[in-house]
VEXSENU-5082 format. One record per residue: residue number from 1; residue in three letters; x, y, z of N, C-alpha, C in turn. Coordinates in steps of 0.2 Angstrom, whole numbers. Layout:
N
    nr   rest    n.c1    n.c2    n.c3   ca.c1   ca.c2   ca.c3    c.c1    c.c2    c.c3
   NUM    ALA       X       Y       Z       X       Y       Z       X       Y       Z
...
//
This chain:
252
    nr   rest    n.c1    n.c2    n.c3   ca.c1   ca.c2   ca.c3    c.c1    c.c2    c.c3
     1    MET     839     435    1512     845     431    1509     849     437    1503
     2    GLY     855     435    1503     857     439    1498     864     436    1496
     3    TRP     870     440    1493     877     438    1492     882     440    1497
     4    GLN     886     440    1498     892     443    1502     899     442    1496
     5    VAL     901     445    1493     907     443    1487     913     449    1490
     6    HIS     919     442    1490     925     445    1490     928     442    1486
     7    ALA     934     448    1483     939     445    1476     944     450    1477
     8    ALA     949     447    1475     956     449    1472     960     448    1468
     9    SER     965     452    1465     968     450    1460     976     452    1463
    10    ALA     981     448    1461     987     448    1464     993     447    1458
    11    THR     997     450    1457    1003     451    1453    1007     445    1453
    12    GLY    1008     440    1448    1013     435    1449    1021     436    1450
    13    LYS    1024     432    1453    1031     435    1453    1034     436    1445
    14    SER    1033     430    1441    1036     433    1434    1035     439    1431
    15    HIS    1029     442    1434    1028     447    1431    1030     454    1435
    16    LEU    1030     452    1442    1033     457    1445    1040     458    1443
    17    ASP    1044     451    1440    1051     451    1440    1052     457    1433
    18    LYS    1047     455    1430    1047     459    1422    1046     467    1421
    19    GLY    1042     468    1426    1039     475    1427    1031     476    1424
    20    ILE    1029     470    1423    1023     469    1419    1017     469    1423
    21    PRO    1011     473    1421    1006     472    1428    1002     466    1427
    22    CYS     999     465    1433     993     459    1432     988     459    1426
    23    GLN     988     453    1423     984     453    1418     978     450    1419
    24    ASP     975     449    1425     969     445    1427     964     451    1429
    25    ALA     958     452    1429     953     453    1431     945     451    1435
    26    PHE     942     454    1438     936     451    1439     931     456    1439
    27    ALA     925     455    1441     919     459    1441     913     455    1444
    28    TYR     909     458    1446     902     456    1449     897     460    1450
    29    ARG     892     459    1450     885     464    1452     880     458    1457
    30    VAL     879     461    1463     874     458    1468     866     461    1466
    31    ASP     861     458    1466     855     462    1466     850     457    1471
    32    GLY     851     457    1478     848     452    1481     849     445    1480
    33    GLU     846     440    1479     848     435    1478     851     433    1471
    34    ARG     852     439    1467     853     437    1460     862     440    1460
    35    LEU     865     435    1456     872     437    1458     876     435    1451
    36    VAL     880     440    1449     884     438    1442     890     440    1443
    37    ALA     894     436    1441     902     437    1443     905     434    1438
    38    ALA     913     436    1436     916     435    1431     924     435    1434
    39    VAL     929     430    1430     936     431    1431     938     432    1425
    40    CYS     942     435    1423     947     434    1415     954     435    1417
    41    ASP     957     432    1413     965     430    1414     968     433    1407
    42    GLY     971     438    1407     975     441    1399     979     436    1397
    43    ALA     981     434    1391     986     430    1389     992     434    1388
    44    GLY     996     432    1393    1005     434    1394    1007     437    1388
    45    SER    1007     433    1382    1010     435    1375    1005     440    1372
    46    ALA     999     444    1376     997     449    1370     998     455    1374
    47    ALA     999     461    1370    1001     466    1373     997     470    1375
    48    HIS     991     469    1376     986     473    1379     981     470    1383
    49    SER     983     463    1385     979     458    1388     978     460    1395
    50    GLU     979     465    1399     975     468    1405     969     472    1405
    51    ILE     971     476    1399     964     479    1396     958     475    1394
    52    GLY     961     469    1390     956     464    1388     950     461    1394
    53    SER     957     459    1397     952     456    1403     947     461    1407
    54    ARG     951     466    1408     945     471    1412     939     472    1408
    55    LEU     941     473    1401     935     475    1399     930     469    1395
    56    ILE     933     463    1399     929     458    1395     923     456    1401
    57    ALA     929     458    1406     925     455    1413     918     459    1415
    58    ASP     920     465    1414     915     472    1415     908     470    1409
    59    ALA     910     469    1404     904     468    1399     902     463    1400
    60    VAL     903     457    1400     900     452    1402     896     452    1408
    61    VAL     898     454    1413     894     454    1417     888     460    1418
    62    ALA     890     465    1414     885     471    1413     880     467    1409
    63    ALA     881     462    1403     876     460    1399     871     455    1403
    64    LEU     875     450    1407     872     445    1409     868     448    1414
    65    ALA     869     453    1419     866     455    1423     859     459    1422
    66    GLU     860     463    1416     854     466    1412     848     462    1411
    67    ARG     851     456    1406     848     450    1405     844     447    1409
    68    LEU     847     446    1415     844     444    1422     839     447    1424
    69    ALA     840     453    1427     836     459    1427     829     458    1424
    70    ALA     831     460    1419     825     460    1412     820     453    1411
    71    GLN     824     448    1410     819     442    1410     823     436    1414
    72    PRO     822     436    1422     824     432    1426     823     424    1425
    73    GLN     816     423    1421     814     417    1418     819     412    1413
    74    TRP     824     416    1411     828     415    1404     833     408    1410
    75    LEU     834     410    1416     839     404    1419     836     396    1418
    76    GLN     829     397    1415     826     390    1416     827     387    1410
    77    ALA     829     392    1404     831     389    1399     836     382    1398
    78    ASP     835     378    1392     838     372    1392     844     373    1390
    79    GLU     849     368    1391     857     371    1388     858     373    1382
    80    ASP     855     371    1376     854     375    1369     851     384    1370
    81    GLY     847     384    1373     844     392    1374     848     395    1379
    82    PHE     850     393    1383     855     396    1390     863     400    1385
    83    ALA     865     393    1381     870     395    1377     869     401    1371
    84    GLY     864     400    1368     863     406    1365     863     413    1368
    85    PHE     859     414    1375     860     420    1377     868     421    1380
    86    ALA     871     416    1382     878     417    1385     881     420    1378
    87    GLY     880     417    1373     884     421    1368     883     426    1365
    88    GLU     876     429    1366     875     436    1366     879     440    1370
    89    ALA     881     438    1377     884     442    1381     892     442    1380
    90    VAL     895     437    1378     901     438    1376     902     441    1369
    91    ALA     897     440    1363     899     445    1358     898     452    1360
    92    PHE     895     454    1365     894     460    1366     900     463    1370
    93    ALA     904     457    1373     911     461    1375     915     461    1369
    94    ARG     915     455    1365     918     457    1359     919     463    1356
    95    GLU     911     465    1357     910     473    1353     914     478    1357
    96    VAL     913     478    1363     918     483    1366     925     482    1364
    97    LEU     928     476    1365     936     473    1363     936     477    1354
    98    VAL     932     476    1350     933     477    1343     934     487    1343
    99    ALA     928     490    1348     930     497    1347     934     498    1350
   100    ARG     937     498    1356     943     497    1358     950     498    1354
   101    ALA     949     492    1352     955     490    1347     956     495    1341
   102    ARG     950     498    1338     950     502    1333     952     509    1337
   103    ARG     950     511    1342     954     518    1345     960     517    1346
   104    ASP     963     513    1347     970     511    1350     974     509    1344
   105    GLY     971     509    1337     974     506    1332     979     498    1333
   106    ALA     976     495    1337     978     487    1338     974     483    1336
   107    ALA     979     476    1335     975     471    1332     970     468    1337
   108    LEU     965     463    1338     961     461    1343     964     456    1347
   109    SER     967     454    1343     971     447    1347     976     450    1353
   110    SER     977     456    1352     982     460    1358     980     460    1365
   111    TYR     971     461    1364     967     460    1370     965     453    1372
   112    ALA     968     448    1371     966     441    1372     965     440    1380
   113    ALA     961     437    1382     959     434    1388     954     429    1388
   114    THR     954     424    1394     949     420    1395     943     422    1400
   115    LEU     938     417    1400     933     419    1404     930     414    1407
   116    VAL     930     416    1414     925     411    1418     920     415    1421
   117    ALA     914     414    1421     909     417    1423     902     412    1426
   118    TYR     900     416    1432     894     414    1436     888     418    1434
   119    VAL     881     415    1433     875     420    1435     868     415    1436
   120    GLY     866     418    1443     862     413    1445     856     418    1449
   121    ASP     851     415    1451     847     417    1456     846     412    1464
   122    ALA     842     411    1468     840     409    1474     840     399    1472
   123    GLN     839     399    1466     835     392    1465     841     390    1459
   124    ARG     844     392    1454     848     390    1449     852     394    1445
   125    GLY     857     393    1442     862     396    1441     866     394    1434
   126    TRP     871     396    1430     874     394    1426     881     396    1425
   127    PHE     887     392    1425     893     394    1421     895     396    1416
   128    VAL     898     401    1413     899     403    1407     907     401    1406
   129    HIS     909     398    1400     917     398    1401     920     398    1394
   130    VAL     926     400    1393     929     401    1387     936     400    1390
   131    GLY     940     394    1388     947     394    1390     948     391    1398
   132    ASP     952     393    1399     956     391    1405     952     395    1412
   133    GLY     954     394    1417     951     396    1424     946     390    1426
   134    LEU     943     392    1432     939     386    1435     934     389    1438
   135    GLY     929     388    1438     922     388    1442     921     382    1447
   136    VAL     917     383    1452     914     380    1459     908     383    1462
   137    ALA     902     379    1461     897     381    1465     895     375    1469
   138    GLU     896     376    1476     894     372    1481     886     373    1483
   139    PRO     882     367    1483     876     367    1484     875     368    1491
   140    ALA     868     372    1493     867     371    1500     866     366    1504
   141    GLN     863     362    1500     863     355    1505     869     349    1504
   142    SER     872     349    1510     879     347    1511     882     342    1507
   143    ASP     878     336    1507     879     329    1504     880     330    1495
   144    ALA     876     335    1495     877     336    1487     882     337    1482
   145    PRO     884     336    1478     890     337    1474     892     343    1471
   146    ALA     897     344    1471     899     354    1469     899     353    1462
   147    ARG     897     358    1459     898     357    1451     902     362    1449
   148    ILE     906     359    1444     914     361    1445     916     362    1436
   149    SER     916     370    1434     916     370    1426     924     371    1426
   150    LEU     927     366    1422     934     365    1422     938     370    1416
   151    PRO     944     369    1416     948     371    1413     947     368    1404
   152    HIS     948     372    1400     946     369    1393     952     372    1390
   153    ASN     959     368    1389     965     371    1385     966     367    1379
   154    GLY     971     370    1376     971     366    1368     976     359    1369
   155    GLU     979     357    1364     983     352    1362     988     351    1368
   156    TYR     991     357    1368     998     358    1372     996     361    1378
   157    ALA    1002     361    1384    1002     362    1390     999     370    1390
   158    ASN    1004     372    1385    1002     380    1387     998     384    1382
   159    GLU     994     381    1379     988     384    1376     981     383    1379
   160    THR     976     386    1376     971     388    1378     966     392    1374
   161    TYR     961     394    1376     957     397    1371     954     404    1374
   162    PHE     952     409    1369     952     416    1371     944     418    1369
   163    VAL     943     424    1372     937     427    1369     939     430    1364
   164    THR     944     433    1362     946     437    1354     947     431    1349
   165    GLY     948     425    1351     950     422    1346     943     421    1339
   166    GLU     945     420    1334     940     418    1329     934     413    1330
   167    ALA     938     407    1332     933     403    1335     930     402    1341
   168    TRP     928     407    1343     926     408    1351     919     405    1353
   169    ARG     915     405    1347     908     402    1349     910     393    1350
   170    GLY     914     391    1345     915     385    1346     918     381    1352
   171    CYS     921     386    1357     924     386    1363     921     388    1369
   172    LEU     916     391    1369     911     393    1373     906     388    1376
   173    ARG     909     386    1384     903     383    1387     900     384    1391
   174    VAL     894     381    1392     889     382    1399     888     376    1401
   175    LEU     886     377    1407     887     372    1414     881     374    1418
   176    ALA     878     369    1419     870     372    1423     870     370    1430
   177    VAL     870     375    1435     868     371    1441     861     373    1444
   178    SER     858     368    1444     851     367    1446     849     366    1452
   179    GLU     852     368    1457     850     367    1464     852     375    1467
   180    PRO     848     377    1473     851     382    1476     858     381    1479
   181    VAL     864     387    1479     870     384    1481     872     390    1487
   182    GLU     877     387    1492     879     390    1496     885     394    1495
   183    ARG     889     391    1490     895     396    1488     897     395    1482
   184    VAL     901     400    1478     903     399    1472     910     403    1471
   185    ALA     913     401    1467     920     402    1469     924     402    1462
   186    LEU     926     408    1459     928     409    1453     936     411    1453
   187    MET     941     406    1449     946     408    1450     952     410    1443
   188    SER     956     411    1442     961     411    1437     965     404    1436
   189    ASP     969     401    1432     971     397    1432     978     398    1439
   190    GLY     983     403    1441     988     404    1445     983     403    1452
   191    ALA     976     403    1453     975     401    1459     973     395    1461
   192    MET     974     392    1456     972     384    1456     975     380    1461
   193    PRO     982     380    1460     986     376    1462     984     375    1469
   194    PHE     983     380    1476     983     381    1481     974     380    1482
   195    ALA     971     383    1480     962     382    1480     958     375    1478
   196    MET     962     371    1473     958     366    1472     962     361    1474
   197    GLN     958     355    1475     962     349    1477     965     345    1469
   198    LYS     970     340    1471     974     338    1463     967     334    1459
   199    GLY     969     335    1453     964     335    1448     957     339    1449
   200    ASN     957     344    1453     952     348    1451     946     345    1453
   201    ALA     945     340    1458     939     337    1460     936     340    1466
   202    GLY     938     346    1468     933     349    1474     939     354    1476
   203    LEU     937     360    1479     940     365    1483     943     361    1488
   204    TYR     949     364    1488     956     362    1494     953     364    1500
   205    ARG     950     360    1505     947     360    1510     954     366    1516
   206    PRO     959     361    1516     963     367    1522     964     372    1520
   207    PHE     965     376    1513     967     381    1511     960     385    1512
   208    MET     954     383    1509     947     387    1509     943     387    1513
   209    ASP     943     384    1518     939     382    1526     942     389    1528
   210    PRO     948     389    1531     949     394    1535     949     402    1532
   211    VAL     949     402    1526     947     408    1522     940     410    1523
   212    GLU     936     405    1521     929     407    1521     926     408    1528
   213    ARG     928     404    1533     927     406    1540     928     413    1542
   214    TYR     934     415    1538     936     422    1542     931     427    1536
   215    LEU     931     426    1530     927     430    1526     920     430    1530
   216    ARG     916     426    1533     908     426    1536     910     431    1542
   217    THR     916     432    1546     916     439    1549     916     444    1548
   218    VAL     918     446    1542     922     453    1540     915     456    1534
   219    ASP     917     463    1532     913     466    1527     917     463    1522
   220    GLU     913     466    1515     915     464    1509     924     467    1507
   221    ALA     923     474    1511     930     477    1508     937     473    1513
   222    ALA     934     473    1519     940     470    1524     940     463    1520
   223    GLY     937     457    1519     936     452    1516     940     453    1509
   224    SER     941     457    1504     944     457    1500     952     459    1499
   225    ARG     953     463    1506     960     467    1507     963     461    1511
   226    ALA     959     456    1515     963     451    1517     964     445    1511
   227    LEU     960     444    1508     961     439    1502     966     442    1497
   228    HIS     965     447    1496     973     452    1491     980     448    1496
   229    GLY     980     448    1502     986     450    1506     987     441    1506
   230    THR     983     435    1505     984     430    1505     985     428    1498
   231    LEU     983     430    1494     985     428    1486     992     433    1484
   232    ASP     993     437    1489    1001     442    1485    1006     439    1490
   233    ASP    1005     435    1495    1008     431    1501    1015     430    1496
   234    PRO    1022     431    1498    1028     428    1495    1028     421    1494
   235    ARG    1026     418    1500    1026     411    1500    1023     407    1494
   236    THR    1016     411    1490    1014     407    1486    1019     407    1478
   237    HIS    1025     412    1480    1028     413    1473    1031     403    1472
   238    GLY    1032     401    1477    1035     395    1477    1030     390    1474
   239    ILE    1025     391    1473    1018     387    1470    1017     389    1464
   240    THR    1016     395    1462    1016     398    1457    1019     403    1454
   241    SER    1020     406    1449    1024     411    1448    1019     417    1442
   242    ASP    1013     413    1442    1008     416    1437    1003     420    1441
   243    ASP    1001     425    1439     995     431    1440     989     425    1445
   244    LYS     987     427    1452     982     425    1455     974     429    1455
   245    THR     969     426    1454     963     429    1455     957     423    1459
   246    LEU     955     426    1463     950     423    1469     943     426    1469
   247    LEU     938     424    1466     933     428    1469     927     422    1473
   248    ILE     926     424    1479     923     419    1483     916     424    1485
   249    ALA     909     421    1483     903     423    1484     900     418    1488
   250    LEU     897     421    1494     895     417    1501     886     420    1500
   251    ARG     883     416    1501     877     417    1504     877     420    1510
   252    SER     871     425    1510     872     428    1517     865     428    1522
//
């Protein structure tokens, strides 16, 4: 048993119209039953957020994967204990950003991005979350409810929290997934309007079921290309003008 991961990012119409690159990023590692994955969404107002989202995704996945390989028992920690481990991974990502900002002579805030990540093995997992974006873990037992790590935004609709923020530790959230899961989905907020039900109660099955059926018939490369084509379809522009990232991990 293991994981098959399909992931893609597509540039939103608002960025295409302005000649701005996609500011989303994703990263993942699979080692047998162990899965570590992350999706980051760069702040539209930050000058280098596409770099920030890439560096954060890569650094968080690297830190979590290395800890999981060295100490697999840490997944059994309680919430406070795991939050400490998650904080170490995010702090490592911030160190990477600080070094890049110094090299570029830029402000740390210019690399602002959110984070939603998942780390787990065959029996248990955790979400790690700062800001918006969303994660869903669906248990192997079909009648068990999904675990959903919801967006956490500020007081206003266009406000959220970023890994680069000074108060990032207070905005860091973790959510335990205490049973084996069949699939994990991570997404930026641009993908949520068509991948999630209204109110974010669960995955939107009319979209996700045919996507998943197809992904189970192809390899990761072909599946990720097809997923990018779906996210990049001009028909999505009528739903959202934002960048869109969707990562789907399926137990194989």
